[in-house]
Every structure is written in C-alpha cells, then in structure tokens.
C-alpha positions in Angstrom: 68.2 71.7 131.0 70.4 75.1 132.0 72.4 72.6 134.2 73.0 70.1 131.0 75.8 71.8 129.0 76.1 69.1 126.8 72.2 69.5 126.0 72.7 73.1 125.5 75.2 72.7 123.3 73.5 70.2 120.8 70.3 71.8 121.1 69.1 73.0 117.7 67.7 75.9 119.2 70.7 76.9 120.7 73.4 76.2 117.6 70.4 78.5 115.7 71.3 81.1 118.1 74.9 81.0 117.8 74.9 81.1 114.0 72.6 84.3 114.1 74.9 85.8 116.3 78.2 85.2 114.8 76.7 86.2 111.3 75.8 89.4 112.7 77.8 92.7 111.2 78.3 93.9 115.2 81.0 92.8 116.9 79.4 93.0 120.5 77.2 90.1 119.0 79.9 88.1 117.5 81.1 88.3 121.0 78.1 87.6 122.9 78.6 84.0 120.8 81.5 83.4 122.1 80.5 84.0 125.5 77.8 82.1 125.4 79.9 79.3 123.9 82.3 79.7 126.7 79.2 79.8 129.3 77.7 76.4 127.8 80.9 73.8 128.2 84.4 73.7 127.0 83.9 72.3 123.9 82.5 74.2 120.4 79.6 71.6 118.8 80.9 70.0 116.0 78.3 71.4 113.4 79.8 74.6 114.9 83.5 73.7 114.1 82.8 73.4 110.4 81.3 76.4 110.1 84.2 78.9 112.4 87.1 76.9 110.9 85.9 78.6 107.1 85.1 81.9 108.9 88.6 83.2 109.1 87.9 86.5 110.8 86.3 84.4 114.2 89.6 82.2 114.2 91.3 84.5 116.5 88.3 84.8 118.5 88.6 81.2 119.0 91.7 81.2 120.3 91.0 84.2 122.7 88.3 82.2 124.3 90.2 79.0 124.4 88.8 77.0 121.9 91.9 75.9 120.7 90.7 72.5 119.1 89.3 74.2 116.4 91.8 76.0 114.7 94.6 74.4 116.2 95.9 72.5 112.7 95.1 75.2 109.8 97.9 75.8 108.0 96.6 79.4 106.2 94.8 82.4 108.1 94.0 85.4 106.1 92.7 88.3 108.2 92.6 91.1 106.1 90.9 94.5 105.8 88.9 94.0 109.6 90.5 96.9 111.6 92.3 94.3 113.6 94.2 96.5 116.4 95.6 93.6 118.5 96.9 90.1 117.9 96.4 87.6 120.7 99.3 86.0 122.5 97.3 83.1 121.5 98.4 82.8 118.0 101.2 80.9 119.0 98.7 77.8 119.2 98.7 77.7 115.6 101.5 75.3 115.7 101.2 74.3 111.8 101.0 77.8 110.6 102.5 78.1 107.3 100.9 81.4 106.0 99.6 84.6 108.0 98.1 87.4 106.1 96.9 90.4 108.0 97.0 92.9 105.6 95.7 96.0 106.1 94.6 96.4 109.4 95.6 98.4 112.7 98.6 96.7 114.1 100.8 99.2 115.9 102.7 96.0 117.6 103.1 92.2 117.2 103.3 89.7 120.6 106.4 88.2 121.2 104.8 85.1 120.7 104.9 85.3 116.7 108.2 83.8 117.4 106.3 80.2 118.2 105.4 79.9 114.6 108.4 78.1 113.5 106.7 76.3 110.5 106.1 80.0 109.2 106.6 80.6 105.5 104.9 83.7 104.1 104.2 86.9 106.4 102.4 89.8 105.4 102.1 92.6 107.2 101.2 95.2 104.6 99.7 98.5 105.6 99.8 97.8 109.1 100.7 101.2 111.3 103.5 98.8 113.1 106.5 101.0 114.5 109.1 98.1 115.5 109.4 94.3 115.5 109.8 92.2 118.4 113.3 90.6 118.6 111.6 87.2 118.5 110.6 87.4 114.3 114.3 85.9 114.5 113.0 82.8 115.4 111.1 82.2 112.3 114.0 80.4 110.5 111.4 78.6 108.0 110.2 82.4 106.9 110.7 82.8 103.1 108.7 86.1 102.1 108.2 88.8 104.9 106.0 91.9 104.0 106.5 95.0 106.0 105.5 97.7 103.3 103.5 100.9 103.7 103.8 101.1 107.8 105.8 103.0 110.5 108.6 101.4 110.8 111.9 103.6 112.3 114.5 100.3 113.0 114.5 96.8 112.6 115.8 94.3 115.4 119.3 92.8 114.2 117.6 89.5 114.8 116.3 89.7 111.3 119.5 88.6 110.3 118.7 85.3 111.6 116.2 84.5 108.9 118.4 82.1 107.0 115.9 81.0 104.6 114.1 84.1 103.7 114.0 84.9 99.9 112.2 88.3 99.7 111.9 91.0 102.0 109.4 94.1 101.7 110.4 96.9 103.4 109.0 100.0 101.1 107.1 103.0 102.5 108.5 103.2 106.0 110.6 105.6 108.3 113.6 103.6 108.4 116.7 105.6 108.4 118.9 102.9 108.4 119.1 99.0 108.2 120.8 96.4 110.3 124.5 95.1 109.5 122.9 91.4 109.5 120.7 92.0 107.0 123.9 90.6 105.2 123.5 87.2 106.7 120.3 86.9 104.7 122.4 84.5 102.0 119.2 83.8 100.4 117.4 86.7 100.0 116.8 87.7 96.3 114.6 90.5 96.7 115.1 93.7 99.0 112.3 96.0 98.7 113.7 99.4 100.1 112.1 101.9 98.2 110.4 105.3 99.8 112.5 105.3 103.2 114.3 108.0 104.7 118.0 105.8 104.2 120.8 108.0 103.9 123.5 105.0 104.1 123.5 100.9 103.5 125.9 99.0 105.3 128.4 97.4 103.7 127.7 93.8 104.3 124.8 94.4 101.9 127.7 93.5 99.5 127.4 90.1 101.0 123.7 89.1 99.6 125.5 87.4 96.5 122.2 86.1 95.4 120.3 88.8 95.0 118.5 89.9 91.7 116.5 92.8 92.7 117.3 95.9 95.0 114.7 98.4 95.2 116.4 102.2 96.8 114.0 104.0 95.2 113.1 107.8 97.0 115.3 107.6 100.0 118.3 109.6 100.9 121.5 107.8 99.5 124.1 109.8 98.0 126.3 106.8 98.1 126.2 102.7 97.5 128.6 100.8 99.5 132.3 100.3 98.0 131.4 96.6 97.5 128.2 97.0 95.5 129.8 95.3 92.5 129.8 92.1 95.0 125.9 91.5 93.9 126.9 89.3 90.9 123.3 87.8 90.7 122.0 91.4 90.8 119.4 92.2 87.5 117.7 95.3 88.5 118.8 98.1 90.8 116.3 100.8 91.4 117.3 104.0 92.6 115.5 107.1 91.0 114.6 109.5 93.4 118.0 109.5 95.5 120.5 112.6 95.7 123.5 110.6 93.9 126.3 112.7 92.2 126.9 112.0 88.7 130.3 110.7 89.9 128.5 108.0 92.2 126.2 107.2 89.6 129.2 106.5 86.8 130.5 104.4 89.5 127.6 102.2 90.3 127.0 101.4 86.6 131.0 100.4 86.3 130.7 98.0 89.3 127.4 96.6 88.2 127.8 96.4 83.9 125.1 93.7 83.9 122.4 95.7 85.9 119.5 97.2 85.0 119.3 100.2 86.6 117.0 103.4 86.9 118.3 106.9 88.4 
C-alpha cells in the first residue's frame, strides 16, 4: 500500500487523518499534514482541495509546499491576526489576486515578488512592523487602495509614484520624516493619510494632486505647507491638528484654501 500514492491520497482513513491534523490548533500538526500530503504525491485529493480553499490561513502553506493548483485562481486572500512573520515569495503564483489583506501580523519585510500581483487592487498591511517597502511595489499598477498604517516605516521608495491608479494611500502611524516627491505623480489620489508621523516638510509636488479630497497631516512636526497648496482645488478636508504651525502660516493656508474644512 505504501508504494501506491494514488491509493493513499484517496483513502478515507488518510483523508480523515489529514483533516484532523489541519484542524489542530498547533502549527506543528498543520505542518505535518502538509508534509504527509507532499510525501504522498504531487496533488492534493479533491475533497481536501475544497476544504483548504475555504481556510485562508492554509493557503500560504499550499504555496510553500508546492500545491499551487489548489489556490492559483483565488481573487481574495485574508490572513489577519495570525502573527504571520514571513510572506513567502510563492505569493507571486496568485496571479488573479485582487485583494490581499494581511492586517495585524508580524511582517517586517515583503518579498520582491509582491510586484508580480499585477491585478491587485487592494493591499492592506495595517499593523505590521514594516520598516520599508521593496521598490517592486511600484509594479502594482492596478492598485487602488494601499493601507500601511501603524507600522515602522522610515522611508518610502520613489517607485510608489508609479501607482497610477492609486486612489487611497494610508500611511498614518509610522516614522516617516519625509515623503518622496514622486507622490506628486499619483494623479488619481483622493485620500492621503500621513497623520502621526515625524514629517518636518512636504514636497512641493503635493500640489500636483489635483484630485485630492482629503489630506490628513495631524500630529506631525510641520511648520509650513508647500507654497502651492492652493492648487488642491478638489480638497474638501484638511487636518493639521498637532503641528507647530505659526499663526501666520495658518492664516495663509486658510486664504489659499477657502473652500476646505480644516482643523488646526
């Protein structure tokens, strides 16, 4: 029997044992299930494929162990609050992914292969201790929403300016002292959240974001805004509370943007 892998993988006893291991709360038991599957053949039994496709936290293990066919066509991946420390390079195999939510994990870095997710529209990395992004993030040309809030980012790659379809960029709660001038290339951007960073200045190119409707700059170290801030003709909300702006600068901003709801 041990020489007949096809028999093993279709055996009810084998499938039952694998399910029992997969449902275990111990990561070592889950890993053992995948090791047994890998040793039994190159394919996962169909009944287990259906089970795994509905267990989002197991999808990365499918990739790691080479069972790409199980998950290759998924369009959404939600892996939240599981203390994930590493995103495998095999994430690149999820060619049809539209949404990737990795909220509240322990990711310090992202693999360069993240840039292969060319159809991705939403990427949520809220509450991860990321210190930087790979420049390959600039290849996500279909991306519309990017959440990088409450991390440890100290810089952004200039390639972020290549995200030509980006509408919402959330960077609040990081360690940014500056942002690249290339942000001014994000012509579709309507929301820019930079609150609770360490910004001392903004590049003049911010004035090119003529579709921007909300700009959140609360709790930074800004003493002034770019001279061309009045170019943000679509802006509706501007939050500046917690910045050491002198009275003269506040007055200038209010005159430059008379249509905007703002708080100092």
